[in-house]
Every structure is written in structure tokens, then in C-alpha cells.
Residue frames as qw, qx, qy, qz and C-alpha x, y, z in Angstrom:
[[0.626, 0.682, -0.255, 0.278, -6.45, -20.60, 0.60],
 [0.790, -0.542, 0.015, 0.285, -3.31, -21.55, 2.51],
 [0.482, 0.737, -0.203, 0.427, -0.40, -19.16, 2.35],
 [0.763, -0.429, -0.257, 0.409, 2.64, -19.15, 4.72],
 [0.239, 0.892, -0.117, 0.366, 4.69, -15.59, 6.12],
 [0.679, 0.067, -0.457, 0.571, 8.03, -15.47, 7.69],
 [0.427, -0.728, -0.360, 0.397, 8.51, -13.71, 11.00],
 [0.259, 0.879, 0.027, 0.399, 9.05, -9.97, 10.59],
 [0.682, -0.120, -0.335, 0.640, 12.38, -8.98, 12.22],
 [0.114, -0.939, -0.197, -0.259, 11.18, -5.82, 13.98],
 [0.686, -0.635, -0.062, 0.350, 13.93, -5.83, 16.58],
 [0.617, -0.063, 0.214, 0.754, 16.77, -4.67, 14.35],
 [0.177, 0.504, 0.360, 0.765, 14.78, -1.86, 12.80],
 [0.376, -0.725, -0.126, -0.563, 12.76, -0.61, 15.77],
 [0.417, 0.212, -0.710, 0.526, 14.99, -0.74, 18.83],
 [0.239, -0.160, 0.475, -0.831, 12.33, 0.64, 21.13],
 [0.648, -0.176, -0.542, -0.505, 9.77, -2.04, 20.35],
 [0.371, -0.300, 0.684, -0.552, 8.20, -3.20, 23.60],
 [0.682, 0.109, -0.523, -0.500, 7.11, -6.61, 22.37],
 [0.467, 0.194, -0.862, -0.031, 7.34, -9.46, 24.33],
 [0.814, -0.441, -0.099, -0.365, 5.37, -11.85, 26.47],
 [0.513, -0.583, 0.621, -0.104, 7.03, -14.03, 29.04],
 [0.102, 0.369, -0.889, -0.250, 8.79, -17.21, 28.00],
 [0.343, 0.181, 0.887, -0.251, 5.71, -19.21, 28.97],
 [0.534, 0.683, 0.389, -0.310, 3.72, -17.59, 26.17],
 [0.347, -0.377, 0.569, 0.643, 5.66, -18.13, 22.97],
 [0.447, 0.474, 0.723, 0.231, 2.89, -18.15, 20.37],
 [0.221, 0.865, 0.332, 0.305, 2.64, -14.42, 19.84],
 [0.405, -0.047, -0.157, 0.900, 4.37, -11.08, 20.12],
 [0.008, -0.856, -0.491, 0.163, 2.64, -7.87, 21.18],
 [0.383, 0.416, 0.114, 0.817, 3.35, -4.60, 19.39],
 [0.084, -0.112, -0.361, 0.922, 2.99, -1.22, 21.10],
 [0.391, -0.118, -0.292, -0.865, -0.32, -0.66, 19.33],
 [0.567, -0.101, 0.578, -0.577, -1.79, -3.55, 21.29],
 [0.862, 0.299, -0.163, -0.376, -2.28, -5.95, 18.39],
 [0.754, -0.349, 0.553, 0.062, -0.84, -9.46, 18.32],
 [0.460, 0.623, -0.557, -0.299, 1.68, -10.75, 15.85],
 [0.987, -0.095, 0.084, -0.102, 1.74, -14.53, 15.41],
 [0.124, -0.698, 0.695, 0.116, 5.06, -16.31, 15.72],
 [0.771, 0.278, -0.511, -0.258, 5.91, -19.35, 13.60],
 [0.440, -0.426, 0.759, -0.219, 6.26, -22.66, 15.44],
 [0.037, -0.123, 0.960, 0.250, 6.02, -26.35, 14.55],
 [0.220, 0.464, 0.837, -0.189, 2.25, -26.43, 15.07],
 [0.251, 0.855, 0.315, -0.326, 1.44, -23.11, 13.42],
 [0.541, 0.016, 0.435, 0.720, 3.15, -22.69, 10.07],
 [0.182, 0.788, 0.188, -0.558, 2.67, -19.14, 8.84],
 [0.645, 0.760, 0.065, -0.057, 3.03, -17.67, 5.40],
 [0.641, -0.356, 0.402, 0.549, 6.42, -18.51, 3.87],
 [0.326, 0.788, -0.126, -0.507, 7.22, -15.95, 1.17],
 [0.885, 0.310, 0.283, 0.204, 7.93, -17.62, -2.18],
 [0.474, -0.433, 0.318, 0.697, 11.16, -16.79, -3.97],
 [0.113, 0.022, 0.590, 0.799, 9.62, -16.26, -7.42],
 [0.446, 0.297, 0.214, -0.817, 6.46, -14.64, -8.73],
 [0.756, 0.349, 0.498, -0.241, 3.86, -16.08, -11.10],
 [0.596, 0.759, -0.215, -0.147, 6.08, -15.22, -14.09],
 [0.944, 0.019, -0.097, 0.316, 9.02, -17.24, -12.71],
 [0.372, 0.593, -0.239, 0.673, 11.03, -14.12, -11.77],
 [0.361, -0.249, -0.582, 0.685, 12.05, -12.75, -8.38],
 [0.056, -0.848, -0.522, 0.078, 9.57, -10.29, -6.87],
 [0.022, -0.972, -0.009, 0.235, 9.97, -6.59, -7.70],
 [0.629, -0.170, 0.447, 0.612, 12.70, -7.37, -10.22],
 [0.329, 0.863, 0.123, -0.364, 12.88, -4.26, -12.40],
 [0.044, -0.669, 0.609, 0.424, 15.89, -5.43, -14.40],
 [0.610, 0.108, 0.780, 0.089, 14.62, -8.70, -15.88],
 [0.100, 0.270, -0.528, -0.799, 14.69, -8.48, -19.69],
 [0.221, 0.428, 0.875, 0.048, 11.13, -8.92, -20.96],
 [0.004, 0.505, 0.444, 0.740, 8.47, -7.00, -22.83],
 [0.447, -0.775, -0.441, -0.071, 6.55, -6.49, -19.59],
 [0.582, -0.502, -0.119, 0.629, 9.65, -5.07, -17.88],
 [0.296, 0.174, 0.292, 0.893, 10.17, -2.63, -20.74],
 [0.229, -0.674, -0.474, -0.519, 6.62, -1.40, -20.21],
 [0.591, -0.690, -0.337, 0.245, 7.20, -1.07, -16.47],
 [0.517, -0.243, 0.034, 0.820, 10.33, 1.03, -17.02],
 [0.075, 0.398, 0.388, 0.828, 8.49, 3.32, -19.44],
 [0.421, -0.748, -0.487, -0.162, 5.77, 3.69, -16.83],
 [0.583, -0.615, -0.189, 0.496, 8.32, 4.90, -14.25],
 [0.383, 0.095, 0.222, 0.892, 9.93, 7.28, -16.75],
 [0.141, -0.592, -0.422, -0.672, 6.59, 9.03, -17.22],
 [0.566, -0.712, -0.413, 0.048, 5.76, 8.94, -13.52],
 [0.608, -0.402, -0.113, 0.675, 9.05, 10.46, -12.42],
 [0.242, 0.216, 0.264, 0.908, 8.83, 13.27, -14.94],
 [0.237, -0.521, -0.440, -0.693, 5.21, 14.23, -14.29],
 [0.573, -0.647, -0.494, 0.096, 4.66, 13.80, -10.54],
 [0.273, 0.384, -0.215, 0.856, 5.45, 17.32, -9.38],
 [0.076, -0.263, -0.617, 0.737, 4.42, 19.20, -6.24],
 [0.343, 0.210, -0.038, -0.915, 1.99, 21.36, -8.24],
 [0.507, -0.015, -0.723, -0.470, 0.48, 18.34, -9.99],
 [0.342, -0.233, -0.865, 0.284, -0.17, 16.56, -6.68],
 [0.070, 0.268, 0.405, -0.872, -1.70, 19.67, -5.14],
 [0.436, 0.136, -0.331, -0.826, -4.04, 20.01, -8.12],
 [0.503, -0.088, -0.829, -0.230, -5.10, 16.34, -7.95],
 [0.217, -0.253, -0.781, 0.529, -5.79, 16.46, -4.22],
 [0.224, 0.249, 0.184, -0.924, -7.94, 19.57, -4.63],
 [0.502, 0.093, -0.523, -0.682, -9.90, 17.99, -7.48],
 [0.554, -0.111, -0.817, -0.120, -10.52, 14.59, -5.95],
 [0.075, -0.119, -0.699, 0.701, -11.27, 15.83, -2.43],
 [0.459, 0.000, -0.103, -0.882, -14.59, 17.00, -3.89],
 [0.244, 0.071, 0.955, -0.152, -15.68, 13.31, -3.94],
 [0.520, 0.452, 0.156, -0.708, -18.14, 14.08, -6.71],
 [0.206, 0.329, -0.793, -0.469, -17.40, 11.22, -9.12],
 [0.576, -0.169, -0.735, -0.317, -19.82, 8.58, -7.79],
 [0.521, -0.379, 0.478, -0.597, -21.76, 7.22, -4.83],
 [0.827, 0.083, -0.520, -0.194, -21.44, 3.50, -4.16],
 [0.827, -0.534, 0.153, -0.087, -20.63, 0.87, -1.57],
 [0.278, -0.647, 0.690, 0.165, -17.20, -0.61, -0.86],
 [0.646, 0.046, 0.755, 0.107, -18.18, -3.95, -2.43],
 [0.588, 0.766, 0.254, -0.064, -19.49, -2.25, -5.58],
 [0.103, 0.892, -0.420, -0.135, -16.09, -0.63, -5.88],
 [0.523, -0.356, 0.765, 0.119, -14.38, -4.01, -5.40],
 [0.706, 0.397, 0.585, 0.036, -16.34, -5.36, -8.35],
 [0.387, 0.907, -0.064, -0.153, -15.24, -2.44, -10.53],
 [0.247, -0.709, 0.624, 0.218, -11.65, -3.63, -10.16],
 [0.792, 0.182, 0.574, 0.101, -12.43, -6.57, -12.44],
 [0.570, 0.793, 0.166, 0.139, -11.74, -4.06, -15.23],
 [0.057, -0.937, 0.343, -0.033, -8.34, -2.94, -13.90],
 [0.926, 0.011, -0.063, 0.371, -4.84, -4.34, -14.53],
 [0.313, -0.896, 0.172, 0.265, -1.84, -2.53, -13.02],
 [0.751, 0.616, -0.125, 0.200, 0.79, -1.94, -15.73],
 [0.008, 0.815, -0.492, 0.307, 3.43, -0.93, -13.17],
 [0.757, -0.407, 0.464, -0.215, 3.40, -4.30, -11.42],
 [0.342, 0.523, -0.752, -0.211, 6.13, -6.69, -12.62],
 [0.158, -0.161, 0.939, -0.261, 4.66, -9.56, -10.58],
 [0.336, 0.389, 0.805, -0.297, 1.00, -9.84, -11.53],
 [0.167, 0.038, -0.447, -0.878, -1.35, -9.43, -14.48],
 [0.122, -0.456, -0.882, 0.003, -4.54, -10.82, -12.91],
 [0.212, -0.737, -0.312, -0.561, -7.62, -8.59, -12.29],
 [0.052, 0.476, -0.485, 0.732, -7.08, -6.52, -9.17],
 [0.726, -0.405, 0.061, -0.552, -10.00, -7.98, -7.20],
 [0.941, -0.030, -0.324, 0.092, -8.14, -11.28, -7.03],
 [0.453, 0.355, -0.461, 0.675, -5.06, -9.60, -5.56],
 [0.355, -0.487, 0.242, -0.760, -7.22, -7.93, -2.91],
 [0.891, -0.273, -0.039, -0.360, -8.83, -11.20, -1.88],
 [0.844, 0.176, -0.415, 0.292, -5.58, -13.17, -1.98],
 [0.248, 0.387, -0.478, 0.749, -3.85, -10.76, 0.40],
 [0.529, -0.407, 0.174, -0.724, -6.93, -10.42, 2.63],
 [0.945, -0.151, -0.198, -0.214, -7.42, -14.19, 2.93],
 [0.700, 0.240, -0.489, 0.461, -3.74, -14.77, 3.70],
 [0.023, -0.398, 0.427, -0.812, -3.84, -12.19, 6.50],
 [0.728, -0.322, -0.025, -0.605, -7.15, -13.57, 7.76],
 [0.905, -0.023, -0.421, 0.059, -5.53, -16.98, 8.22],
 [0.599, 0.139, -0.464, 0.637, -2.57, -15.70, 10.23],
 [0.005, -0.047, 0.374, -0.926, -4.33, -12.83, 12.09],
 [0.191, -0.462, -0.825, -0.263, -7.86, -14.20, 12.66],
 [0.255, -0.682, -0.555, 0.403, -8.69, -11.69, 15.41],
 [0.142, -0.451, 0.085, 0.877, -7.61, -8.53, 13.58],
 [0.461, 0.600, 0.648, 0.080, -10.65, -8.07, 11.34],
 [0.125, 0.923, -0.011, -0.364, -9.68, -4.46, 10.59],
 [0.226, -0.546, 0.662, 0.461, -6.50, -5.79, 8.96],
 [0.453, 0.279, 0.819, 0.213, -8.49, -8.21, 6.78],
 [0.309, 0.848, 0.417, -0.102, -10.65, -5.33, 5.58],
 [0.092, -0.834, 0.300, 0.455, -7.65, -3.05, 5.07],
 [0.365, -0.211, 0.790, 0.445, -6.19, -5.69, 2.76],
 [0.409, 0.546, 0.725, 0.094, -9.44, -5.94, 0.84],
 [0.210, 0.929, 0.298, -0.065, -9.72, -2.21, 0.19],
 [0.462, -0.610, 0.195, 0.614, -6.10, -1.04, 0.02],
 [0.298, -0.080, 0.582, 0.752, -6.04, -0.88, -3.80],
 [0.288, 0.687, 0.662, -0.080, -9.60, 0.34, -4.47],
 [0.016, 0.796, -0.047, -0.603, -8.23, 3.73, -5.49],
 [0.300, -0.156, 0.719, 0.607, -7.15, 2.16, -8.77],
 [0.342, 0.684, 0.644, -0.016, -10.65, 2.96, -10.04],
 [0.000, 0.789, -0.105, -0.605, -9.01, 6.28, -11.01],
 [0.222, -0.208, 0.754, 0.582, -8.02, 4.43, -14.20],
 [0.242, 0.495, 0.827, 0.117, -11.68, 4.07, -15.20],
 [0.116, 0.463, 0.372, 0.796, -13.54, 6.69, -17.31],
 [0.387, -0.775, -0.443, -0.232, -16.09, 7.54, -14.62],
 [0.615, -0.711, -0.096, 0.327, -13.32, 8.53, -12.23],
 [0.027, -0.895, 0.253, 0.366, -11.24, 10.61, -14.61],
 [0.915, 0.353, 0.075, 0.178, -9.46, 7.86, -16.58],
 [0.196, -0.889, 0.387, 0.145, -6.12, 9.11, -15.30],
 [0.636, 0.530, -0.560, 0.016, -2.96, 7.77, -16.94],
 [0.888, -0.204, -0.382, 0.157, -1.31, 4.81, -15.22],
 [0.507, 0.226, -0.373, 0.743, 1.57, 6.96, -13.97],
 [0.225, -0.397, 0.181, -0.871, -0.95, 9.06, -11.98],
 [0.809, -0.309, -0.115, -0.486, -2.61, 6.07, -10.33],
 [0.977, -0.199, -0.048, 0.058, -0.26, 3.13, -9.68],
 [0.635, 0.486, -0.356, 0.484, 3.40, 2.36, -9.02],
 [0.570, -0.286, -0.442, 0.630, 5.67, 3.12, -6.07],
 [0.085, -0.942, -0.223, -0.236, 4.93, 6.39, -4.30],
 [0.594, -0.027, -0.213, 0.775, 7.31, 9.01, -2.89],
 [0.120, -0.778, -0.307, 0.534, 7.16, 12.48, -1.32],
 [0.414, 0.624, 0.240, 0.618, 7.07, 15.52, -3.57],
 [0.216, -0.943, -0.027, -0.252, 8.26, 18.91, -2.40],
 [0.493, -0.722, 0.470, 0.122, 11.67, 17.59, -1.35],
 [0.159, 0.565, -0.749, -0.308, 14.63, 15.84, -3.00],
 [0.929, 0.106, -0.178, -0.308, 13.89, 12.50, -4.68],
 [0.580, -0.551, 0.600, 0.002, 15.81, 9.83, -2.80],
 [0.275, 0.495, -0.752, -0.338, 18.05, 7.54, -4.85],
 [0.303, -0.011, 0.935, -0.185, 16.25, 4.48, -3.48],
 [0.635, 0.462, 0.214, -0.581, 13.29, 5.22, -5.78],
 [0.726, 0.195, 0.616, 0.235, 12.97, 2.67, -8.60],
 [0.522, 0.535, 0.371, 0.551, 14.46, 3.99, -11.86],
 [0.289, -0.766, -0.186, 0.543, 15.64, 7.13, -10.07],
 [0.412, -0.098, 0.397, 0.814, 17.51, 8.30, -13.18],
 [0.116, 0.572, 0.612, 0.533, 14.31, 9.60, -14.76],
 [0.248, -0.827, -0.386, 0.324, 13.75, 12.23, -12.05],
 [0.410, -0.245, 0.193, 0.857, 16.37, 14.38, -13.81],
 [0.015, 0.298, 0.518, 0.802, 13.61, 15.59, -16.14],
 [0.260, -0.727, -0.629, 0.093, 11.15, 16.43, -13.34],
 [0.125, 0.781, 0.053, 0.609, 10.76, 20.26, -13.15],
 [0.597, -0.793, -0.030, -0.121, 10.96, 20.18, -9.32],
 [0.854, -0.118, -0.015, 0.506, 14.60, 19.08, -9.51],
 [0.407, 0.388, 0.062, 0.824, 15.46, 22.58, -10.73],
 [0.325, -0.785, -0.182, -0.495, 13.33, 24.32, -8.07],
 [0.265, 0.378, -0.628, 0.626, 15.41, 25.35, -5.05],
 [0.551, -0.327, 0.289, -0.711, 12.34, 25.17, -2.80],
 [0.939, -0.022, 0.036, -0.342, 11.88, 21.46, -3.57],
 [0.816, 0.405, -0.400, 0.104, 15.31, 19.98, -4.27],
 [0.007, -0.555, 0.690, -0.464, 16.81, 19.82, -0.77],
 [0.235, -0.030, -0.954, 0.183, 16.53, 16.93, 1.68],
 [0.087, 0.412, 0.700, -0.577, 13.71, 18.55, 3.68],
 [0.078, 0.435, 0.588, 0.677, 12.36, 20.74, 0.90],
 [0.299, -0.529, -0.136, -0.782, 9.15, 22.45, 2.06],
 [0.785, -0.479, -0.375, -0.118, 8.98, 20.25, 5.18],
 [0.191, -0.735, 0.538, -0.366, 10.72, 20.18, 8.55],
 [0.378, 0.213, -0.890, 0.139, 12.46, 17.18, 10.06],
 [0.062, -0.182, -0.881, 0.433, 10.04, 15.03, 12.08],
 [0.343, 0.018, -0.043, -0.938, 6.99, 16.87, 10.76],
 [0.551, 0.186, 0.732, -0.354, 5.02, 13.65, 10.34],
 [0.212, 0.079, 0.796, 0.561, 3.93, 11.96, 7.12],
 [0.159, 0.727, 0.657, -0.121, 0.40, 13.35, 7.41],
 [0.016, 0.882, 0.014, -0.470, 1.97, 16.72, 6.61],
 [0.260, -0.380, 0.665, 0.589, 3.86, 15.42, 3.56],
 [0.683, 0.505, -0.057, -0.525, 2.53, 15.52, 0.00],
 [0.600, -0.129, 0.761, 0.211, 2.93, 12.09, -1.58],
 [0.097, 0.137, -0.679, -0.715, 2.98, 11.47, -5.32],
 [0.640, 0.120, 0.159, -0.742, -0.64, 11.26, -6.43],
 [0.343, 0.131, -0.886, -0.283, -2.19, 7.86, -6.94],
 [0.641, -0.352, -0.584, -0.352, -4.57, 5.21, -5.69],
 [0.510, -0.204, -0.644, 0.532, -3.07, 5.12, -2.18],
 [0.041, -0.079, -0.243, 0.966, -3.68, 8.77, -1.37],
 [0.433, -0.168, -0.378, -0.801, -7.07, 8.74, -3.07],
 [0.637, -0.323, -0.687, -0.134, -8.41, 5.72, -1.16],
 [0.387, -0.235, -0.566, 0.689, -7.17, 7.09, 2.16],
 [0.132, -0.010, 0.004, -0.991, -8.91, 10.37, 1.37],
 [0.554, -0.245, -0.549, -0.576, -12.16, 8.53, 0.52],
 [0.591, -0.306, -0.715, 0.216, -12.01, 6.53, 3.77],
 [0.257, -0.193, -0.420, 0.849, -11.33, 9.55, 5.96],
 [0.217, -0.030, -0.125, -0.968, -13.85, 11.86, 4.33],
 [0.617, -0.244, -0.543, -0.516, -16.60, 9.23, 4.55],
 [0.541, -0.546, 0.344, -0.540, -16.05, 8.62, 8.25],
 [0.824, 0.083, -0.560, 0.025, -14.50, 5.15, 8.15],
 [0.609, -0.715, 0.229, -0.255, -13.76, 3.81, 11.65],
 [0.888, 0.198, -0.292, 0.295, -10.65, 1.79, 10.78],
 [0.632, -0.643, -0.006, 0.432, -7.77, 2.16, 13.26],
 [0.075, 0.909, -0.273, -0.306, -5.12, 4.74, 12.41],
 [0.420, -0.375, 0.761, 0.321, -2.79, 1.88, 11.46],
 [0.575, 0.441, 0.681, 0.106, -5.27, 0.78, 8.80],
 [0.320, 0.933, 0.123, -0.111, -5.41, 4.24, 7.23],
 [0.220, -0.763, 0.527, 0.304, -1.61, 4.45, 7.39],
 [0.563, -0.034, 0.781, 0.267, -1.35, 1.14, 5.49],
 [0.517, 0.701, 0.490, 0.037, -3.75, 2.35, 2.82],
 [0.174, 0.972, -0.067, -0.145, -1.90, 5.62, 2.24],
 [0.071, -0.793, 0.590, 0.133, 1.66, 4.28, 2.33],
 [0.881, -0.050, 0.470, 0.007, 1.53, 0.66, 1.13],
 [0.763, 0.575, 0.113, 0.273, 3.16, 1.69, -2.17],
 [0.058, -0.943, 0.306, -0.114, 5.78, 3.84, -0.40],
 [0.965, 0.033, -0.129, 0.225, 8.52, 1.24, -1.01],
 [0.398, 0.604, -0.353, 0.594, 11.40, 3.73, -0.57],
 [0.410, -0.593, 0.374, -0.583, 10.28, 3.96, 3.06],
 [0.837, -0.301, 0.332, -0.315, 9.24, 0.47, 4.08],
 [0.959, 0.226, -0.014, 0.168, 11.71, -1.37, 1.86],
 [0.636, 0.451, -0.171, 0.602, 14.74, 0.96, 1.82],
 [0.500, -0.590, -0.363, 0.519, 14.33, 3.04, 5.00],
 [0.272, 0.255, 0.171, 0.912, 14.39, 6.30, 3.04],
 [0.219, -0.565, -0.232, -0.761, 12.61, 9.52, 4.10],
 [0.578, -0.474, -0.625, 0.225, 12.52, 8.49, 7.78],
 [0.281, -0.059, -0.248, 0.925, 13.70, 12.00, 8.70],
 [0.297, -0.271, -0.239, -0.884, 10.17, 13.23, 7.93],
 [0.593, -0.376, -0.693, -0.164, 8.45, 10.74, 10.25],
 [0.346, -0.564, 0.367, -0.654, 7.14, 11.37, 13.77],
 [0.247, -0.239, 0.876, -0.338, 6.71, 8.89, 16.63],
 [0.714, 0.255, 0.436, -0.485, 3.23, 7.80, 15.55],
 [0.662, 0.576, -0.371, -0.304, 4.47, 7.09, 12.04],
 [0.171, 0.451, -0.869, 0.108, 7.09, 4.70, 13.40],
 [0.476, 0.004, 0.755, -0.450, 4.44, 2.86, 15.40],
 [0.745, 0.458, 0.178, -0.451, 2.17, 2.53, 12.37],
 [0.420, 0.622, -0.620, -0.230, 5.10, 1.46, 10.19],
 [0.275, -0.250, 0.912, -0.171, 5.36, -1.74, 12.21],
 [0.642, 0.354, 0.596, -0.327, 1.93, -2.77, 10.92],
 [0.563, 0.713, -0.209, -0.361, 2.79, -1.70, 7.40],
 [0.071, 0.520, -0.846, -0.090, 5.76, -4.08, 7.48],
 [0.469, 0.079, 0.844, -0.246, 3.42, -6.88, 8.54],
 [0.626, 0.593, 0.302, -0.406, 0.93, -6.02, 5.80],
 [0.312, 0.723, -0.468, -0.401, 3.52, -5.65, 3.07],
 [0.231, -0.263, 0.931, 0.105, 4.53, -9.32, 3.22],
 [0.465, 0.393, 0.777, -0.162, 1.01, -10.34, 2.33],
 [0.402, 0.793, 0.055, -0.454, 0.47, -7.56, -0.19],
 [0.198, 0.686, -0.608, -0.347, 3.61, -8.49, -2.15],
 [0.022, -0.319, 0.943, 0.093, 4.07, -12.22, -1.79],
 [0.512, 0.254, 0.745, -0.342, 0.47, -13.46, -1.88],
 [0.505, 0.552, -0.256, -0.612, 0.19, -12.60, -5.59],
 [0.406, -0.115, 0.903, 0.073, -0.65, -15.89, -7.23],
 [0.357, 0.058, -0.649, -0.670, -2.33, -17.63, -10.14],
 [0.205, -0.322, -0.913, 0.144, -4.42, -19.55, -7.57],
 [0.215, -0.405, -0.196, -0.867, -7.73, -17.66, -7.53],
 [0.146, 0.094, 0.718, -0.674, -10.03, -17.07, -4.55],
 [0.070, -0.511, -0.815, -0.265, -13.70, -18.11, -4.77],
 [0.048, -0.262, 0.059, -0.962, -15.28, -14.65, -4.56],
 [0.600, -0.412, -0.333, -0.599, -18.81, -15.79, -3.72],
 [0.750, -0.269, -0.568, 0.205, -17.59, -18.04, -0.93],
 [0.464, -0.180, -0.376, 0.781, -15.78, -15.27, 0.98],
 [0.030, -0.492, -0.259, -0.831, -18.10, -12.39, 0.07],
 [0.528, -0.709, -0.403, -0.236, -20.46, -12.67, 3.12],
 [0.682, -0.428, -0.245, 0.540, -17.55, -12.35, 5.54],
 [0.366, 0.029, 0.079, 0.927, -16.16, -9.22, 3.91],
 [0.204, -0.608, -0.409, -0.649, -19.62, -7.65, 3.61],
 [0.608, -0.686, -0.390, 0.090, -19.94, -7.98, 7.39],
 [0.572, -0.301, -0.075, 0.759, -16.63, -6.15, 7.88],
 [0.143, 0.349, 0.306, 0.874, -17.61, -3.41, 5.46],
 [0.395, -0.711, -0.444, -0.376, -20.83, -2.87, 7.42],
 [0.669, -0.562, -0.300, 0.383, -18.83, -2.67, 10.66],
 [0.502, -0.368, 0.058, 0.781, -16.29, -0.06, 9.53],
 [0.084, 0.005, 0.392, 0.916, -17.94, 1.89, 6.67],
 [0.490, 0.345, 0.277, -0.751, -21.25, 3.54, 5.82],
 [0.715, 0.349, 0.604, -0.040, -23.50, 1.70, 3.35],
 [0.578, 0.716, 0.224, 0.320, -22.75, 4.21, 0.59],
 [0.496, -0.510, 0.080, 0.698, -19.66, 6.35, 0.14],
 [0.371, 0.910, -0.016, -0.184, -18.89, 9.42, -1.93],
 [0.794, -0.070, 0.333, 0.504, -16.01, 8.81, -4.33]]
């Protein structure tokens, strides 16, 4: 599958980025983490983000008048009301038990054939296709970063929380944009108006800019709204996955659009978070814009991804 991505303009957002090879080596940039970022040239055309999604609308358009958009807005109304600090704490305690199932990563991928994300205004295909589309697009442009290919494959596996065996949680407790709880809800959150009915808004411990946190505390110390991101990161960490820290960061925060799209909540980040955010910006282009009606041949690419799973994960995981 051939998909093209525009160069990520790190310079303006991360002034301390130490990126650059000499002028004699113009095919790649080097990030602080030591990984290479390809640079578009006439011989190497990278992924060029399309302007419209598979429905003919602009990506992440939450204002387009349609039945699907009405459903998406209702989803966010419920999410913003119900995702409280106490709710997230309860969910993390429950799911950290990892007592719902024992299975391999690929078995979990196959379960996603039964999942459709109602919060997504851009896609209504089974989730396994989205995973493979984003993974294959990254694989083309970053052939040497196999950890990033695998991260793309597994980043949404936590959506199994929608299935009966894993609690059959409501959509608002599994998918959609994520955000910190325990501090004020930033206005950059989609459909921010619905937070007015969240009980934490009236709690003086939670409704200030820092809330229960301190500036620069690091995102690992922040409670995020509960969903598939946090759950899958928890599964990976507790089962001893050997993905780089940047991979785990991508998994936990790939739905944190207020941060990586709007630059909100940066006051809670530490130095390592800013380093990892560079890779999340890379990943996000493929996660968002590779959504397509052009399907990947699962059986053709399966052997490659099985080899990566074996490299970075145990054969069976507790979920």
C-alpha cells in the first residue's frame, strides 16, 4: 500500500531540537532519541496527507451536519460528563488486575474485527484495517524502525474494552479524544461545552489549572481520562513489553489531541515527555490520515507483524 506524509515541522514547536546532519546528507533528519526521520525529496516521495476523509469531509471535522456527526457529538456529551477523577481511578484499579483473558497480540488484533469506533468522524471500517493501514504506511517511510511499525499495529488494541469479555464498557469509556482529569478541562477539548455538567468542575481540588498536580510533574504522574489508550499501555507495561519508551508514550497519548494538536496541558510535561512528543507527532500523521477505504491484505502482511510481536512481546499476555 502506497501512502505519502508531509515533513513534520518540528523546528517551530521544539526550539531545542538537535536534528541535523551536514548538508552532504540531506535524506534524513536525526531526532534527539537517535531515530531517523525521512525527508521528502524528488526521489523519495513520502506520505502526502489527503485533504478529505473517506466520507468526503475534512478530517476531524466535528461540525459537519450529518447523522454520524450527531452521534459523535452525543458521544462527547456523555464522555465529558462521566469521565471524572474518581471514575478513572476506579477503572485503573479494576483493569490493572489483568484478569479478563490470556491471549497473544495477534489474537487480540483479530478481535478488533468486531469493533467500530463511534467517536471517529473519519472511519467506519473494522478497526483491524485501520491498524494495518497506519502500520504499513509507517513501514514504508520508516523501514528501519520496526518498533514504530508494531506500535502502529497495536496502538488501538485497547478498544477490546467494548467487547463483553472485557467488560463491555460504553463507548465514552473506551474511545474518543483523551484529556487529564484532576485539573481544569482545557477549552481546546472537542465539544468543551459539555464539561459544565462534569461533577469535577465544581470540586475546588480539581478545577484549577494544575489541580492535584504540580507544574512539570510529568505525564506519567497524570491521570488521563479512561479508555483504550491507557488500558493498552498498562497491558504492555505489566506484561513486560520491550518497546522503547517512545512507543509506550505513543500508545498512551495518541488520542490526547488537546496536547499534540492544540499544545494544551504542556505545563504538566517534563523533559522526557517533550522528547517523546516528537515521535507522537510523527505517528499521528499516519494514525489520522492513513484511514482509507483501500483495505490491506491481512494474510500477506501477517508473517512480518508476527515476527515483530515475537521480538517485543511474550507469546501470551494477561489482559
